[in-house]
MMTF fields as JSON, N, C-alpha, C and O atoms, coordinates in Angstrom:
{
  "mmtfVersion": "1.0.0",
  "mmtfProducer": "UNKNOWN",
  "numBonds": 487,
  "numAtoms": 488,
  "numGroups": 122,
  "numChains": 1,
  "numModels": 1,
  "chainsPerModel": [1],
  "groupsPerChain": [122],
  "chainIdList": ["A"],
  "bondAtomList": [4, 2, 8, 6, 12, 10, 16, 14, 20, 18, 24, 22, 28, 26, 32, 30, 36, 34, 40, 38, 44, 42, 48, 46, 52, 50, 56, 54, 60, 58, 64, 62, 68, 66, 72, 70, 76, 74, 80, 78, 84, 82, 88, 86, 92, 90, 96, 94, 100, 98, 104, 102, 108, 106, 112, 110, 116, 114, 120, 118, 124, 122, 128, 126, 132, 130, 136, 134, 140, 138, 144, 142, 148, 146, 152, 150, 156, 154, 160, 158, 164, 162, 168, 166, 172, 170, 176, 174, 180, 178, 184, 182, 188, 186, 192, 190, 196, 194, 200, 198, 204, 202, 208, 206, 212, 210, 216, 214, 220, 218, 224, 222, 228, 226, 232, 230, 236, 234, 240, 238, 244, 242, 248, 246, 252, 250, 256, 254, 260, 258, 264, 262, 268, 266, 272, 270, 276, 274, 280, 278, 284, 282, 288, 286, 292, 290, 296, 294, 300, 298, 304, 302, 308, 306, 312, 310, 316, 314, 320, 318, 324, 322, 328, 326, 332, 330, 336, 334, 340, 338, 344, 342, 348, 346, 352, 350, 356, 354, 360, 358, 364, 362, 368, 366, 372, 370, 376, 374, 380, 378, 384, 382, 388, 386, 392, 390, 396, 394, 400, 398, 404, 402, 408, 406, 412, 410, 416, 414, 420, 418, 424, 422, 428, 426, 432, 430, 436, 434, 440, 438, 444, 442, 448, 446, 452, 450, 456, 454, 460, 458, 464, 462, 468, 466, 472, 470, 476, 474, 480, 478, 484, 482],
  "bondOrderList": [1, 1, 1, 1, 1, 1, 1, 1, 1, 1, 1, 1, 1, 1, 1, 1, 1, 1, 1, 1, 1, 1, 1, 1, 1, 1, 1, 1, 1, 1, 1, 1, 1, 1, 1, 1, 1, 1, 1, 1, 1, 1, 1, 1, 1, 1, 1, 1, 1, 1, 1, 1, 1, 1, 1, 1, 1, 1, 1, 1, 1, 1, 1, 1, 1, 1, 1, 1, 1, 1, 1, 1, 1, 1, 1, 1, 1, 1, 1, 1, 1, 1, 1, 1, 1, 1, 1, 1, 1, 1, 1, 1, 1, 1, 1, 1, 1, 1, 1, 1, 1, 1, 1, 1, 1, 1, 1, 1, 1, 1, 1, 1, 1, 1, 1, 1, 1, 1, 1, 1, 1],
  "groupList": [{"groupName": "MET", "atomNameList": ["N", "CA", "C", "O"], "elementList": ["N", "C", "C", "O"], "formalChargeList": [0, 0, 0, 0], "bondAtomList": [1, 0, 2, 1, 3, 2], "bondOrderList": [1, 1, 2], "singleLetterCode": "M", "chemCompType": "L-PEPTIDE LINKING"}, {"groupName": "LYS", "atomNameList": ["N", "CA", "C", "O"], "elementList": ["N", "C", "C", "O"], "formalChargeList": [0, 0, 0, 0], "bondAtomList": [1, 0, 2, 1, 3, 2], "bondOrderList": [1, 1, 2], "singleLetterCode": "K", "chemCompType": "L-PEPTIDE LINKING"}, {"groupName": "ILE", "atomNameList": ["N", "CA", "C", "O"], "elementList": ["N", "C", "C", "O"], "formalChargeList": [0, 0, 0, 0], "bondAtomList": [1, 0, 2, 1, 3, 2], "bondOrderList": [1, 1, 2], "singleLetterCode": "I", "chemCompType": "L-PEPTIDE LINKING"}, {"groupName": "ASP", "atomNameList": ["N", "CA", "C", "O"], "elementList": ["N", "C", "C", "O"], "formalChargeList": [0, 0, 0, 0], "bondAtomList": [1, 0, 2, 1, 3, 2], "bondOrderList": [1, 1, 2], "singleLetterCode": "D", "chemCompType": "L-PEPTIDE LINKING"}, {"groupName": "THR", "atomNameList": ["N", "CA", "C", "O"], "elementList": ["N", "C", "C", "O"], "formalChargeList": [0, 0, 0, 0], "bondAtomList": [1, 0, 2, 1, 3, 2], "bondOrderList": [1, 1, 2], "singleLetterCode": "T", "chemCompType": "L-PEPTIDE LINKING"}, {"groupName": "GLN", "atomNameList": ["N", "CA", "C", "O"], "elementList": ["N", "C", "C", "O"], "formalChargeList": [0, 0, 0, 0], "bondAtomList": [1, 0, 2, 1, 3, 2], "bondOrderList": [1, 1, 2], "singleLetterCode": "Q", "chemCompType": "L-PEPTIDE LINKING"}, {"groupName": "GLU", "atomNameList": ["N", "CA", "C", "O"], "elementList": ["N", "C", "C", "O"], "formalChargeList": [0, 0, 0, 0], "bondAtomList": [1, 0, 2, 1, 3, 2], "bondOrderList": [1, 1, 2], "singleLetterCode": "E", "chemCompType": "L-PEPTIDE LINKING"}, {"groupName": "LEU", "atomNameList": ["N", "CA", "C", "O"], "elementList": ["N", "C", "C", "O"], "formalChargeList": [0, 0, 0, 0], "bondAtomList": [1, 0, 2, 1, 3, 2], "bondOrderList": [1, 1, 2], "singleLetterCode": "L", "chemCompType": "L-PEPTIDE LINKING"}, {"groupName": "ALA", "atomNameList": ["N", "CA", "C", "O"], "elementList": ["N", "C", "C", "O"], "formalChargeList": [0, 0, 0, 0], "bondAtomList": [1, 0, 2, 1, 3, 2], "bondOrderList": [1, 1, 2], "singleLetterCode": "A", "chemCompType": "L-PEPTIDE LINKING"}, {"groupName": "GLY", "atomNameList": ["N", "CA", "C", "O"], "elementList": ["N", "C", "C", "O"], "formalChargeList": [0, 0, 0, 0], "bondAtomList": [1, 0, 2, 1, 3, 2], "bondOrderList": [1, 1, 2], "singleLetterCode": "G", "chemCompType": "PEPTIDE LINKING"}, {"groupName": "ARG", "atomNameList": ["N", "CA", "C", "O"], "elementList": ["N", "C", "C", "O"], "formalChargeList": [0, 0, 0, 0], "bondAtomList": [1, 0, 2, 1, 3, 2], "bondOrderList": [1, 1, 2], "singleLetterCode": "R", "chemCompType": "L-PEPTIDE LINKING"}, {"groupName": "VAL", "atomNameList": ["N", "CA", "C", "O"], "elementList": ["N", "C", "C", "O"], "formalChargeList": [0, 0, 0, 0], "bondAtomList": [1, 0, 2, 1, 3, 2], "bondOrderList": [1, 1, 2], "singleLetterCode": "V", "chemCompType": "L-PEPTIDE LINKING"}, {"groupName": "SER", "atomNameList": ["N", "CA", "C", "O"], "elementList": ["N", "C", "C", "O"], "formalChargeList": [0, 0, 0, 0], "bondAtomList": [1, 0, 2, 1, 3, 2], "bondOrderList": [1, 1, 2], "singleLetterCode": "S", "chemCompType": "L-PEPTIDE LINKING"}, {"groupName": "HIS", "atomNameList": ["N", "CA", "C", "O"], "elementList": ["N", "C", "C", "O"], "formalChargeList": [0, 0, 0, 0], "bondAtomList": [1, 0, 2, 1, 3, 2], "bondOrderList": [1, 1, 2], "singleLetterCode": "H", "chemCompType": "L-PEPTIDE LINKING"}, {"groupName": "PHE", "atomNameList": ["N", "CA", "C", "O"], "elementList": ["N", "C", "C", "O"], "formalChargeList": [0, 0, 0, 0], "bondAtomList": [1, 0, 2, 1, 3, 2], "bondOrderList": [1, 1, 2], "singleLetterCode": "F", "chemCompType": "L-PEPTIDE LINKING"}, {"groupName": "TYR", "atomNameList": ["N", "CA", "C", "O"], "elementList": ["N", "C", "C", "O"], "formalChargeList": [0, 0, 0, 0], "bondAtomList": [1, 0, 2, 1, 3, 2], "bondOrderList": [1, 1, 2], "singleLetterCode": "Y", "chemCompType": "L-PEPTIDE LINKING"}, {"groupName": "ASN", "atomNameList": ["N", "CA", "C", "O"], "elementList": ["N", "C", "C", "O"], "formalChargeList": [0, 0, 0, 0], "bondAtomList": [1, 0, 2, 1, 3, 2], "bondOrderList": [1, 1, 2], "singleLetterCode": "N", "chemCompType": "L-PEPTIDE LINKING"}, {"groupName": "PRO", "atomNameList": ["N", "CA", "C", "O"], "elementList": ["N", "C", "C", "O"], "formalChargeList": [0, 0, 0, 0], "bondAtomList": [1, 0, 2, 1, 3, 2], "bondOrderList": [1, 1, 2], "singleLetterCode": "P", "chemCompType": "L-PEPTIDE LINKING"}, {"groupName": "TRP", "atomNameList": ["N", "CA", "C", "O"], "elementList": ["N", "C", "C", "O"], "formalChargeList": [0, 0, 0, 0], "bondAtomList": [1, 0, 2, 1, 3, 2], "bondOrderList": [1, 1, 2], "singleLetterCode": "W", "chemCompType": "L-PEPTIDE LINKING"}],
  "groupTypeList": [0, 1, 1, 2, 3, 4, 5, 6, 2, 7, 6, 8, 2, 5, 9, 7, 9, 5, 10, 2, 3, 9, 11, 6, 11, 12, 7, 9, 5, 10, 2, 3, 12, 11, 6, 4, 10, 7, 9, 1, 10, 2, 3, 9, 11, 6, 11, 12, 7, 9, 5, 10, 2, 3, 9, 11, 6, 11, 12, 7, 9, 5, 10, 2, 3, 6, 7, 13, 8, 8, 0, 3, 8, 14, 12, 4, 6, 4, 3, 1, 10, 14, 4, 10, 2, 6, 8, 2, 0, 11, 4, 1, 3, 15, 7, 3, 11, 1, 7, 8, 3, 5, 10, 12, 3, 2, 11, 0, 16, 11, 1, 1, 1, 2, 17, 6, 18, 11, 1, 2, 9, 12],
  "groupIdList": [1, 2, 3, 4, 5, 6, 7, 8, 9, 10, 11, 12, 13, 14, 15, 16, 17, 18, 19, 20, 21, 22, 23, 24, 25, 26, 27, 28, 29, 30, 31, 32, 33, 34, 35, 36, 37, 38, 39, 40, 41, 42, 43, 44, 45, 46, 47, 48, 49, 50, 51, 52, 53, 54, 55, 56, 57, 58, 59, 60, 61, 62, 63, 64, 65, 66, 67, 68, 69, 70, 71, 72, 73, 74, 75, 76, 77, 78, 79, 80, 81, 82, 83, 84, 85, 86, 87, 88, 89, 90, 91, 92, 93, 94, 95, 96, 97, 98, 99, 100, 101, 102, 103, 104, 105, 106, 107, 108, 109, 110, 111, 112, 113, 114, 115, 116, 117, 118, 119, 120, 121, 122],
  "secStructList": [7, 7, 7, 7, 7, 2, 2, 2, 2, 2, 2, 2, 2, 2, 2, 2, 2, 2, 2, 2, 2, 2, 2, 2, 2, 2, 2, 2, 2, 2, 2, 2, 2, 2, 2, 2, 2, 2, 2, 2, 2, 2, 2, 2, 2, 2, 2, 2, 2, 2, 2, 2, 2, 2, 2, 2, 2, 2, 2, 2, 2, 2, 2, 2, 2, 2, 2, 2, 2, 2, 2, 2, 2, 2, 2, 2, 2, 2, 2, 2, 2, 2, 2, 2, 2, 2, 2, 2, 7, 7, 7, 2, 2, 2, 2, 2, 2, 2, 2, 2, 2, 2, 2, 2, 2, 2, 2, 2, 2, 2, 2, 2, 2, 2, 2, 2, 2, 2, 2, 2, 2, 7],
  "xCoordList": [-1.101, -1.66, -3.121, -3.869, -3.483, -4.832, -5.737, -5.38, -6.917, -7.896, -8.711, -9.177, -8.873, -9.638, -11.016, -11.18, -11.992, -13.35, -13.972, -13.4, -15.106, -15.79, -16.15, -16.111, -16.486, -16.87, -15.696, -15.864, -14.552, -13.375, -13.054, -12.658, -13.228, -12.973, -13.955, -13.571, -15.218, -16.241, -15.934, -16.078, -15.512, -15.188, -13.977, -13.935, -12.997, -11.805, -12.196, -11.703, -13.091, -13.542, -14.312, -14.147, -15.163, -15.914, -14.972, -15.168, -13.966, -12.98, -12.244, -12.024, -11.871, -11.215, -12.162, -11.746, -13.413, -14.402, -14.548, -14.629, -14.58, -14.711, -13.455, -13.538, -12.289, -11.06, -11.006, -10.583, -11.445, -11.48, -12.477, -12.193, -13.636, -14.615, -14.015, -14.22, -13.28, -12.636, -11.593, -11.512, -10.796, -9.79, -10.483, -10.041, -11.578, -12.318, -12.887, -12.812, -13.459, -13.995, -12.872, -13.012, -11.761, -10.617, -10.062, -9.771, -9.918, -9.439, -10.428, -10.017, -11.7, -12.721, -12.637, -12.728, -12.46, -12.347, -11.085, -11.111, -9.984, -8.738, -8.84, -8.357, -9.457, -9.636, -10.529, -10.244, -11.621, -12.507, -11.736, -11.916, -10.874, -10.087, -9.132, -9.017, -8.45, -7.528, -8.302, -7.859, -9.448, -10.273, -10.728, -10.721, -11.116, -11.546, -10.387, -10.547, -9.223, -8.072, -7.658, -7.347, -7.651, -7.303, -8.332, -7.976, -9.596, -10.644, -10.442, -10.584, -10.106, -9.868, -8.652, -8.673, -7.591, -6.383, -6.657, -6.2, -7.399, -7.734, -8.601, -8.408, -9.557, -10.404, -9.552, -9.762, -8.586, -7.702, -6.871, -6.705, -6.349, -5.551, -6.441, -6.034, -7.649, -8.584, -8.908, -8.924, -9.165, -9.453, -8.236, -8.357, -7.061, -5.832, -5.573, -5.234, -5.736, -5.541, -6.572, -6.248, -7.806, -8.844, -8.499, -8.677, -8.005, -7.627, -6.445, -6.415, -5.477, -4.305, -4.708, -4.22, -5.592, -6.055, -6.827, -6.664, -7.675, -8.409, -7.439, -7.646, -6.374, -5.37, -4.674, -4.43, -4.353, -3.694, -4.646, -4.226, -5.921, -6.898, -7.008, -7.041, -7.064, -7.161, -5.897, -5.972, -4.731, -3.465, -3.374, -2.959, -3.762, -3.728, -4.709, -4.406, -5.883, -6.864, -6.326, -6.517, -5.658, -5.084, -3.983, -3.902, -3.137, -2.048, -2.606, -2.084, -3.663, -4.287, -4.885, -4.768, -5.531, -6.083, -4.974, -5.134, -3.85, -2.72, -2.184, -1.847, -2.108, -1.625, -2.564, -2.112, -3.875, -4.847, -4.696, -4.751, -4.511, -4.35, -3.09, -3.111, -2.004, -0.754, -0.924, -0.435, -1.612, -1.844, -2.735, -2.507, -3.741, -4.606, -3.818, -3.989, -2.957, -2.147, -1.208, -1.057, -0.586, 0.317, -0.455, 0.005, -1.623, -2.45, -2.864, -2.826, -3.256, -3.657, -2.494, -2.658, -1.326, -0.138, 0.249, 0.611, 0.17, 0.493, -0.489, -0.088, -1.772, -2.772, -2.474, -2.601, -2.078, -1.738, -0.549, -0.543, 0.451, 1.643, 1.302, 1.77, 0.49, 0.092, -0.72, -0.554, -1.587, -2.392, -1.485, -1.686, -0.483, 0.455, 1.272, 1.503, 1.699, 2.469, 1.606, 2.054, 0.381, -0.52, -0.802, -0.987, -0.834, -1.125, 0.002, -0.254, 1.233, 2.351, 2.855, 3.721, 2.336, 2.804, 2.225, 1.061, 3.054, 2.594, 2.116, 2.499, 1.271, 0.745, 1.546, 2.342, 1.349, 2.024, 1.581, 2.402, 0.309, -0.182, 0.512, 0.915, 0.652, 1.33, 2.768, 3.235, 3.469, 4.856, 4.931, 5.846, 3.987, 3.978, 3.831, 4.521, 2.927, 2.723, 3.986, 4.4, 4.605, 5.818, 6.969, 7.715, 7.115, 8.173, 7.922, 8.854, 6.666, 6.341, 6.667, 7.204, 6.357, 6.683, 8.198, 8.672, 8.941, 10.403, 10.954, 11.86, 10.402, 10.871, 10.602, 11.453, 9.411, 9.103, 10.0, 10.415, 10.311, 11.225, 12.616, 13.254, 13.075, 14.402, 14.423, 15.351, 13.385, 13.319, 13.318, 14.022, 12.546, 12.496, 13.855, 14.283, 14.537, 15.852, 16.868, 17.691, 16.822, 17.759, 17.493, 18.439, 16.213, 15.88, 16.37, 16.806, 16.305, 16.796, 18.31, 18.844, 18.995, 20.454, 21.043, 22.203, 20.299, 20.837, 21.4, 22.508, 20.711, 21.311, 22.629, 23.562, 22.731, 23.984, 25.097, 26.23, 24.778, 25.784, 26.223, 27.382, 25.296, 25.65, 26.625, 27.599, 26.421, 27.329, 28.697, 29.72, 28.708, 29.989, 30.731, 31.955, 30.003, 30.612, 31.079, 31.941, 30.582, 30.979, 32.167, 32.614],
  "yCoordList": [78.886, 77.767, 78.001, 78.617, 77.505, 77.746, 76.68, 75.505, 77.115, 76.195, 75.649, 76.394, 74.359, 73.726, 73.46, 72.848, 73.934, 73.691, 72.499, 71.967, 72.096, 70.924, 71.078, 70.103, 72.236, 72.451, 72.171, 71.552, 72.608, 72.368, 70.873, 70.367, 70.186, 68.741, 68.033, 67.139, 68.429, 67.83, 68.092, 67.205, 69.307, 69.643, 68.828, 68.377, 68.645, 67.853, 66.392, 65.748, 65.881, 64.499, 64.339, 63.339, 65.326, 65.265, 65.34, 64.652, 66.168, 66.277, 64.952, 64.499, 64.344, 63.034, 61.997, 61.174, 62.033, 61.094, 61.252, 60.265, 62.506, 62.757, 62.265, 61.699, 62.498, 62.043, 60.514, 59.931, 59.877, 58.41, 57.907, 56.932, 58.55, 58.157, 58.316, 57.47, 59.393, 59.621, 58.551, 58.052, 58.2, 57.16, 55.821, 55.044, 55.561, 54.311, 54.215, 53.166, 55.323, 55.339, 55.164, 54.416, 55.847, 55.752, 54.321, 53.777, 53.719, 52.344, 51.396, 50.478, 51.604, 50.767, 50.844, 49.831, 52.074, 52.25, 51.571, 50.933, 51.718, 51.11, 49.592, 48.916, 49.056, 47.602, 47.111, 46.084, 47.849, 47.482, 47.496, 46.614, 48.505, 48.613, 47.429, 46.832, 47.097, 45.96, 44.676, 43.829, 44.534, 43.344, 43.232, 42.139, 44.329, 44.334, 43.947, 43.131, 44.543, 44.217, 42.763, 42.096, 42.263, 40.859, 39.94, 38.906, 40.31, 39.509, 39.41, 38.339, 40.551, 40.541, 39.687, 38.933, 39.803, 39.008, 37.522, 36.694, 37.187, 35.782, 35.244, 34.118, 36.056, 35.633, 35.397, 34.425, 36.294, 36.134, 34.872, 34.15, 34.607, 33.386, 32.163, 31.17, 32.239, 31.112, 30.817, 29.657, 31.863, 31.677, 31.109, 30.193, 31.656, 31.182, 29.714, 28.919, 29.365, 27.965, 27.064, 25.957, 27.535, 26.743, 26.482, 25.371, 27.51, 27.345, 26.386, 25.557, 26.497, 25.613, 24.173, 23.254, 23.97, 22.612, 22.047, 20.876, 22.874, 22.413, 22.0, 20.987, 22.793, 22.463, 21.151, 20.348, 20.933, 19.681, 18.501, 17.446, 18.68, 17.604, 17.24, 16.061, 18.255, 17.996, 17.292, 16.327, 17.777, 17.176, 15.721, 14.845, 15.473, 14.098, 13.216, 12.061, 13.758, 12.989, 12.6, 11.47, 13.531, 13.247, 12.189, 11.281, 12.311, 11.343, 9.95, 8.954, 9.887, 8.595, 7.999, 6.796, 8.837, 8.342, 7.801, 6.754, 8.521, 8.065, 6.735, 5.84, 6.614, 5.375, 4.216, 3.112, 4.468, 3.421, 2.992, 1.803, 3.952, 3.629, 2.783, 1.815, 3.151, 2.389, 0.974, 0.012, 0.849, -0.48, -1.322, -2.523, -0.705, -1.431, -1.925, -3.061, -1.062, -1.452, -2.604, -3.558, -2.512, -3.576, -4.879, -5.949, -4.777, -5.97, -6.626, -7.849, -5.813, -6.339, -7.049, -8.144, -6.433, -7.029, -8.33, -9.311, -8.33, -9.541, -10.661, -11.815, -10.326, -11.334, -11.94, -13.15, -11.101, -11.603, -12.553, -13.598, -12.189, -13.035, -14.376, -15.423, -14.344, -15.6, -16.471, -17.69, -15.865, -16.632, -17.308, -18.473, -16.571, -17.123, -18.26, -19.283, -18.09, -19.128, -20.367, -21.491, -20.16, -21.291, -22.059, -23.276, -21.348, -22.007, -22.954, -23.988, -22.613, -23.462, -24.38, -25.219, -24.238, -25.028, -26.448, -26.643, -27.425, -28.816, -29.179, -28.551, -30.207, -30.633, -31.809, -32.397, -32.148, -33.286, -34.584, -35.466, -34.696, -35.899, -36.092, -37.205, -35.017, -35.085, -35.575, -36.441, -35.004, -35.423, -36.881, -37.6, -37.326, -38.734, -39.68, -40.696, -39.333, -40.173, -40.2, -41.271, -39.062, -39.0, -39.773, -40.467, -39.654, -40.403, -41.91, -42.695, -42.297, -43.73, -44.224, -45.322, -43.443, -43.82, -43.961, -44.917, -43.015, -43.062, -44.292, -44.954, -44.592, -45.772, -47.048, -47.933, -47.119, -48.331, -48.43, -49.533, -47.32, -47.324, -47.797, -48.575, -47.332, -47.727, -49.223, -49.944, -49.661, -51.089, -51.937, -52.946, -51.558, -52.327, -52.336, -53.379, -51.217, -51.155, -52.003, -52.673, -51.984, -52.788, -54.271, -55.044, -54.687, -56.1, -56.543, -57.683, -55.662, -55.999, -56.163, -57.007, -55.375, -55.376, -56.499, -56.863, -57.042, -58.084, -59.262, -59.696, -59.81, -60.932, -60.527, -61.33, -59.338, -58.895, -58.819, -59.22, -58.311, -58.171, -59.547, -59.749, -60.466, -61.811, -62.424, -63.045, -62.289, -62.818, -62.186, -62.864, -60.882, -60.177, -60.637, -60.769, -60.874, -61.28, -62.727, -63.057, -63.615, -64.995, -65.29, -66.436],
  "zCoordList": [43.55, 42.901, 42.577, 43.336, 41.461, 40.989, 41.55, 41.628, 41.939, 42.459, 41.309, 40.447, 41.306, 40.235, 40.797, 41.852, 40.065, 40.551, 39.842, 38.891, 40.289, 39.789, 38.329, 37.579, 37.925, 36.533, 35.608, 34.557, 35.981, 35.156, 35.074, 34.024, 36.186, 36.21, 35.289, 34.535, 35.349, 34.487, 33.018, 32.177, 32.717, 31.328, 30.854, 29.71, 31.743, 31.393, 31.157, 30.232, 32.009, 31.861, 30.563, 29.864, 30.226, 28.97, 27.771, 26.769, 27.886, 26.817, 26.627, 25.504, 27.746, 27.664, 27.066, 26.251, 27.46, 26.921, 25.414, 24.683, 24.951, 23.513, 22.774, 21.684, 23.401, 22.771, 22.713, 21.714, 23.808, 23.833, 22.793, 22.097, 22.674, 21.651, 20.259, 19.389, 20.051, 18.759, 18.459, 17.336, 19.467, 19.3, 19.029, 18.183, 19.761, 19.572, 18.164, 17.525, 17.683, 16.317, 15.315, 14.347, 15.539, 14.63, 14.617, 13.551, 15.794, 15.866, 15.191, 14.481, 15.401, 14.764, 13.253, 12.56, 12.742, 11.293, 10.756, 9.703, 11.495, 11.059, 11.097, 10.188, 12.128, 12.218, 11.085, 10.468, 10.805, 9.689, 8.373, 7.533, 8.194, 6.966, 6.831, 5.761, 7.924, 7.9, 7.635, 6.86, 8.272, 8.075, 6.62, 6.055, 6.019, 4.62, 3.702, 2.794, 3.95, 3.11, 3.273, 2.286, 4.499, 4.715, 4.072, 3.507, 4.155, 3.526, 2.025, 1.435, 1.409, -0.041, -0.381, -1.355, 0.42, 0.144, 0.339, -0.448, 1.383, 1.633, 0.502, 0.045, 0.054, -1.068, -2.313, -3.038, -2.56, -3.712, -3.617, -4.601, -2.43, -2.226, -2.397, -3.0, -1.87, -1.978, -3.438, -3.851, -4.219, -5.643, -6.357, -7.171, -6.051, -6.683, -6.349, -7.225, -5.075, -4.682, -5.349, -5.777, -5.438, -6.103, -7.561, -8.059, -8.243, -9.647, -9.777, -10.686, -8.873, -8.932, -8.659, -9.318, -7.693, -7.378, -8.559, -8.903, -9.19, -10.368, -11.475, -12.143, -11.664, -12.679, -12.376, -13.277, -11.111, -10.709, -10.931, -11.406, -10.588, -10.785, -12.266, -12.619, -13.128, -14.568, -15.051, -15.812, -14.605, -15.016, -14.548, -15.307, -13.297, -12.796, -13.553, -13.853, -13.864, -14.631, -15.995, -16.445, -16.651, -17.964, -17.851, -18.679, -16.821, -16.635, -16.359, -16.86, -15.564, -15.26, -16.522, -16.756, -17.346, -18.611, -19.521, -20.149, -19.586, -20.395, -19.864, -20.64, -18.551, -17.945, -18.258, -18.563, -18.184, -18.525, -19.991, -20.304, -20.866, -22.288, -22.507, -23.268, -21.838, -21.974, -21.424, -22.016, -20.301, -19.721, -20.637, -20.786, -21.246, -22.177, -23.388, -23.829, -23.918, -25.074, -24.702, -25.466, -23.54, -23.086, -22.896, -23.295, -22.289, -22.052, -23.365, -23.494, -24.332, -25.634, -26.309, -26.848, -26.28, -26.901, -26.195, -26.844, -24.872, -24.11, -24.434, -24.591, -24.535, -24.903, -26.271, -26.461, -27.218, -28.551, -28.482, -29.133, -27.696, -27.592, -26.94, -27.387, -25.889, -25.247, -26.186, -26.201, -26.962, -27.917, -28.938, -29.281, -29.424, -30.395, -29.767, -30.411, -28.542, -27.856, -27.631, -27.858, -27.188, -26.956, -28.246, -28.221, -29.366, -30.647, -31.058, -31.676, -30.724, -31.155, -30.047, -30.292, -28.856, -27.729, -27.786, -28.138, -27.435, -27.42, -26.018, -25.032, -25.95, -24.662, -24.133, -24.865, -22.901, -22.291, -22.972, -23.223, -23.264, -23.946, -25.288, -25.625, -26.053, -27.346, -27.169, -27.909, -26.166, -25.916, -25.471, -25.874, -24.65, -24.216, -25.411, -25.501, -26.32, -27.517, -28.358, -28.8, -28.589, -29.412, -28.765, -29.455, -27.439, -26.755, -26.835, -27.009, -26.708, -26.826, -28.231, -28.381, -29.262, -30.645, -30.819, -31.434, -30.279, -30.377, -29.671, -30.175, -28.504, -27.756, -28.557, -28.651, -29.125, -29.902, -31.137, -31.493, -31.798, -32.945, -32.522, -33.231, -31.379, -30.895, -30.574, -30.941, -29.887, -29.528, -30.794, -30.846, -31.822, -33.076, -33.754, -34.248, -33.793, -34.432, -33.685, -34.308, -32.368, -31.581, -31.828, -31.977, -31.875, -32.124, -33.501, -33.657, -34.503, -35.847, -35.841, -36.56, -35.049, -35.053, -34.189, -34.382, -33.27, -32.373, -33.16, -32.845, -34.166, -34.908, -35.568, -35.596, -36.084, -36.706, -35.663, -35.931, -34.488, -33.443, -32.935, -32.575, -32.914, -32.463, -33.483, -33.059, -34.775, -35.81, -35.677, -35.771, -35.456, -35.351, -34.099, -34.109, -33.052, -31.79, -31.798, -30.984, -32.649, -32.609, -33.45, -33.507]
}
């Protein structure tokens, strides 16, 4: 069996240290690379989402404007119809006067006919 001296152990430890440093540097570079690629992909997704949200905002704004225009047109048409209805609509006072006139006409006609009915009945 071979005797291992201290110098060989130190050289082996230094070799392991250099290999570990190399692995550490390699892992650091790989992690940096992955981080860079993920950053670019996240930035791309962020830009894409921002553009899509902007498009949705514009589309919703246009739809809301169209809805407001339709509501304004409906409101204007309804106002015109109500104005026309109000112009031809009669009031309660007008109806009361007309009913009173009709009642008085009926009463007068009945009073005129009573003498005739009395002659017919006798």
